C-alpha positions in Angstrom: 7.4 26.6 -55.6 6.4 29.8 -53.7 3.8 30.9 -56.2 1.0 28.2 -55.6 1.3 28.6 -51.9 1.2 32.4 -52.1 -1.9 32.0 -54.4 -3.6 29.7 -51.9 -2.9 32.2 -49.1 -4.4 35.0 -51.2 -7.6 32.9 -51.8 -7.9 32.2 -48.1 -7.5 35.9 -47.3 -10.2 36.8 -49.9 -12.6 34.2 -48.5 -12.0 35.4 -44.9 -12.6 39.0 -46.0 -15.8 38.0 -47.7 -17.0 36.2 -44.6 -16.2 39.2 -42.4 -18.0 41.8 -44.7 -21.0 39.4 -45.4 -24.3 40.9 -44.1 -27.9 39.9 -44.3 -29.7 41.3 -47.4 -33.0 41.2 -45.5 -32.3 43.0 -42.2 -28.7 44.2 -42.8 -27.4 42.3 -39.7 -23.8 41.1 -39.7 -24.6 38.2 -37.4 -24.1 35.4 -40.0 -23.7 31.8 -38.7 -23.2 28.4 -40.3 -25.7 25.8 -39.1 -25.4 22.0 -38.9 -26.3 21.6 -42.6 -23.5 23.9 -43.7 -25.7 26.8 -44.6 -25.1 30.5 -44.0 -28.0 31.8 -41.9 -28.8 35.2 -40.5 -28.8 34.8 -36.7 -31.3 37.7 -36.3 -34.0 37.1 -38.9 -33.3 33.5 -39.9 -32.9 34.1 -43.6 -30.8 31.4 -45.4 -28.2 33.4 -47.3 -26.1 30.6 -48.9 -27.1 26.9 -49.0 -24.4 25.6 -51.4 -21.6 25.4 -48.9 -18.9 22.7 -49.1 -19.5 19.8 -46.7 -16.1 18.9 -45.3 -17.4 16.0 -43.2 -17.2 12.3 -44.0 -19.1 10.9 -47.0 -20.8 8.3 -44.9 -23.9 8.8 -42.6 -24.2 7.5 -39.0 -27.2 7.8 -36.7 -25.6 6.6 -33.4 -22.3 6.2 -31.7 -21.8 2.6 -32.5 -22.3 3.3 -36.3 -19.9 6.2 -36.1 -17.3 4.1 -34.4 -17.6 1.2 -36.9 -17.4 3.5 -40.0 -14.7 5.8 -38.8 -11.3 5.3 -40.5 -9.1 7.2 -38.2 -7.2 5.8 -35.1 -7.4 6.7 -31.5 -6.3 10.2 -30.5 -2.8 10.8 -29.1 -2.7 10.0 -25.3 -0.1 10.7 -22.7 -1.0 7.6 -20.8 1.1 5.4 -23.1 4.9 5.6 -23.4 4.6 6.0 -27.2 1.6 8.2 -27.0 -0.4 5.5 -28.8 1.3 6.0 -32.1 2.6 2.6 -32.7 0.6 -0.2 -34.2 -0.6 -3.4 -32.4 -1.2 -6.8 -33.9 -4.6 -8.2 -32.9 -4.7 -11.4 -30.8 -7.8 -12.9 -32.4 -5.9 -14.8 -35.1 -8.4 -14.0 -37.9 -8.1 -12.5 -41.3 -9.8 -9.4 -42.8 -12.8 -11.5 -43.6 -13.2 -13.0 -40.2 -11.9 -16.4 -41.1 -9.6 -18.3 -38.7 -5.9 -18.5 -39.6 -4.1 -21.8 -40.3 -1.9 -23.2 -37.6 1.2 -22.1 -39.6 -0.1 -18.6 -39.9 -1.1 -18.5 -36.2 2.4 -19.5 -35.2 3.9 -16.8 -37.5 1.5 -14.2 -36.1 2.4 -15.2 -32.5 6.2 -14.5 -33.3 5.3 -11.3 -35.0 3.2 -10.1 -32.0 6.0 -11.0 -29.6 8.6 -9.0 -31.5 6.2 -6.1 -31.9 5.8 -5.9 -28.1 9.7 -6.1 -27.7 10.5 -3.3 -30.3 7.9 -0.9 -28.9 10.4 0.0 -26.2 13.9 0.8 -27.5 15.8 1.1 -24.2 15.5 0.9 -20.4 14.3 4.4 -20.1 11.2 3.7 -22.3 10.7 0.5 -20.4 10.7 2.2 -17.1 8.3 4.8 -18.5 6.0 2.1 -19.7 6.0 0.5 -16.3 5.3 3.8 -14.5 2.4 4.7 -16.8 1.0 1.2 -16.4 1.2 1.7 -12.6 -0.7 5.0 -12.9 -3.4 3.4 -15.0 -3.7 0.5 -12.5 -4.0 2.8 -9.5 -6.4 5.2 -11.2 -8.7 2.3 -12.1 -8.7 1.1 -8.5 -9.5 4.6 -7.3 -12.2 5.1 -9.9 -10.9 8.5 -11.1 -11.8 9.8 -14.7 -9.6 9.6 -17.8 -8.6 13.2 -17.5 -6.9 12.6 -14.1 -4.8 9.8 -15.8 -3.7 12.1 -18.5 -2.7 14.9 -16.1 -0.9 12.3 -13.9 1.0 11.0 -17.0 2.0 14.6 -18.0 3.3 15.3 -14.4 5.4 12.1 -14.4 6.8 12.9 -17.8 7.8 16.4 -16.5 9.5 14.8 -13.4 11.4 12.5 -15.8 12.5 15.3 -18.0 13.7 17.3 -14.9 15.6 14.2 -13.7 13.6 14.1 -10.5 13.3 10.3 -10.6 16.9 9.6 -9.8 17.3 8.1 -6.3 13.6 7.5 -5.9 11.4 4.5 -6.7 9.3 4.6 -9.9 6.2 3.4 -8.0 6.7 6.3 -5.5 7.0 9.0 -8.1 4.0 7.5 -10.1 1.8 7.4 -7.0 2.9 11.0 -6.1 2.0 12.1 -9.7 -1.5 10.6 -9.5 -2.2 12.1 -6.1 -1.1 15.5 -7.4 -3.3 15.1 -10.5 -6.3 14.3 -8.3 -5.7 17.4 -6.3 -5.1 19.5 -9.5 -8.4 18.3 -11.1 -10.4 18.6 -7.9 -11.1 14.9 -7.5 -11.3 14.2 -3.8 -8.9 11.4 -2.9 -7.1 11.4 0.4 -3.5 10.3 0.8 -4.7 7.2 2.7 -6.9 6.1 -0.2 -4.0 6.6 -2.7 -1.6 4.7 -0.3 -4.1 1.7 -0.2 -3.8 1.0 -3.9 -0.1 1.7 -4.1 2.9 -0.6 -3.5 4.8 2.1 -1.5 4.4 3.3 2.1 2.3 6.5 2.7 5.3 8.3 4.2 7.3 7.9 1.0 4.4 9.1 -1.1 3.9 12.2 1.0 7.7 13.0 0.9 8.0 12.5 -2.8 4.7 14.4 -3.5 6.1 17.5 -1.6 9.4 17.2 -3.5 7.8 17.0 -6.9 5.2 19.7 -6.3 8.0 22.0 -5.2 10.5 21.2 -7.9 7.9 21.4 -10.7 6.1 24.5 -9.3 2.7 22.8 -9.2 0.1 25.3 -7.9 -2.1 23.2 -5.8 -4.8 24.6 -3.5 -5.6 23.2 -0.1 -8.1 20.3 -0.3 -11.7 21.6 0.4 -13.5 19.2 2.8 -16.8 19.9 0.9 -15.4 17.8 -2.0 -15.6 14.7 0.2 -19.2 15.3 1.4 -21.1 13.9 -1.6 -19.1 10.7 -1.7 -19.1 10.0 2.0 -22.9 10.9 2.2 -23.6 8.5 -0.8 -21.7 5.7 0.9 -23.7 6.2 4.0 -27.0 6.4 2.1 -27.9 9.8 3.4 -30.2 12.3 1.8 -29.5 15.6 0.0 -30.8 17.4 3.0 -27.9 16.0 5.1 -25.4 16.9 2.4 -26.6 20.5 2.3 -26.5 20.8 6.1 -23.0 19.3 6.2 -21.8 21.8 3.6 -23.3 24.6 5.7 -21.5 23.4 8.8 -18.2 23.3 7.0 -18.7 26.8 5.6 -19.6 28.2 9.1 -16.7 26.4 10.7 -14.2 27.6 8.0 -15.3 31.2 8.6 -14.5 30.7 12.3 -11.0 29.6 11.3 -11.4 26.0 12.5 -10.3 24.4 9.3 -6.7 25.5 9.5 -4.3 22.6 10.2 -7.1 20.0 10.3 -7.4 16.9 8.1 -10.1 17.6 5.4 -11.4 14.1 5.5 -11.9 14.2 9.3 -13.5 17.6 9.1 -15.9 16.4 6.4 -16.7 13.2 8.3 -17.5 15.3 11.5 -19.7 17.6 9.5 -21.7 14.6 8.1 -22.1 13.1 11.5 -23.4 16.4 12.9 -25.7 16.9 9.9 -27.1 13.4 10.3 -28.0 14.1 13.9 -29.6 17.5 13.1 -31.7 16.0 10.2 -32.8 12.9 12.1 -30.9 10.5 9.9 -28.6 9.3 12.7 -25.4 7.4 11.8 -23.0 6.2 14.4 -19.4 7.6 14.7 -18.1 4.2 13.9 -20.0 4.0 10.6 -18.9 7.4 9.5 -15.3 6.8 10.6 -15.3 3.5 8.6 -16.3 5.3 5.4 -14.1 8.3 5.8 -11.1 6.2 7.0 -10.5 8.3 10.1 -10.6 7.5 13.8 -13.8 8.0 16.0 -11.6 10.2 18.3 -11.0 12.5 15.3 -14.8 12.8 14.5 -15.6 13.5 18.2 -13.0 16.4 18.4 -14.1 18.0 15.2 -17.7 17.5 16.0 -17.5 19.4 19.3 -15.6 22.3 17.5 -18.2 22.5 14.7 -21.2 22.3 17.1 -19.8 25.2 19.1 -19.1 27.2 15.9 -22.8 26.7 14.9 -24.0 27.9 18.2 -25.3 24.7 19.5 -24.6 23.4 23.0 
C-alpha cells in the first residue's frame, strides 16, 4: 500500500524540481509564470514556453457571476455563523420536484413532516440549541447595524471561544452574543459605538459593557482604543457634508490628539465636535443639535469638546 503513494510523491518532487529549474530558452530568465490560459510564459520577454498544460478548472464555461452560480456543483463554504458550520442539508420549502413540477398533496404533506424533523434533528442537545440561538442573535444585530459579513464571522468565532472557555455560565446568552459582536466591530475596525450596539440588543448597555470587558480580558483580545477618525465619514455622510469638511475634521482630530486632548474622552463625542468645528470653518454650518442627533451624544458634550479643539487649533 505504501508503494503507489511513494511513487506519487516522487513524481510530484520531480515536477516541482522541473518547475524550479525551468528557464527561458530565449533570454535565459528564470521568471516563468503560468497565465490564465494555463500556459507557461516568460515574465521578462513574453515567450510562451509550454502551452499544453492541464486545465484543472471546470469543464463548463461561464461569462458572468449568475452563470457561474447556476453551473457550479459545489455547496456553500463553511461558515462560523451557523451552529453546524453549514454542513447539514436543508429541505427546500417550494414543494416542487427536480423538474419544477408541483408536488401532489400527499407528497407535500410528507415533505412538510420531513422538513419539520430535519429542523429538529439539526440540534442534538440544549448546548447546540443555545449556540444556534446566540448565532442567530448575532446575525440579527449585525444586520440591524449594517456591518459586513466578516464581522459576523469574527463575532461567531469569539462567541465560540467564550463557550469553549465556559465564560457563558452565569451570564445571559444575549449579553455574551452582543459583547462578542461589539468586540468583533472593534477588532475589524468597523466604527460602532456601545450606544448603537445597545440599541439593537435586548440587554442593557451596562451589562454589555461589563460582559465585554470580562470576555476581552479572559480571551486576551488585543483591542486598540477606538479612533475618532473612523466615525467621521459616517457622521459626515449622514449630515450631507462635503469631503472638505471630512478632511478638516480629520485634521482637527489629529492636532487635538497630539495635544493629548483625546485621552479619556468619548470617541463619538470627539468626532462629533470635530465635524461641528469643521463645518463652521468650511462655511457648511450645521447646528449642534443636528450633529448631536447623528452622533447620539449630548449638545453639552459637543460644546465642551469643541472649545478644547478650537484652542488646540490656535483659534480664539
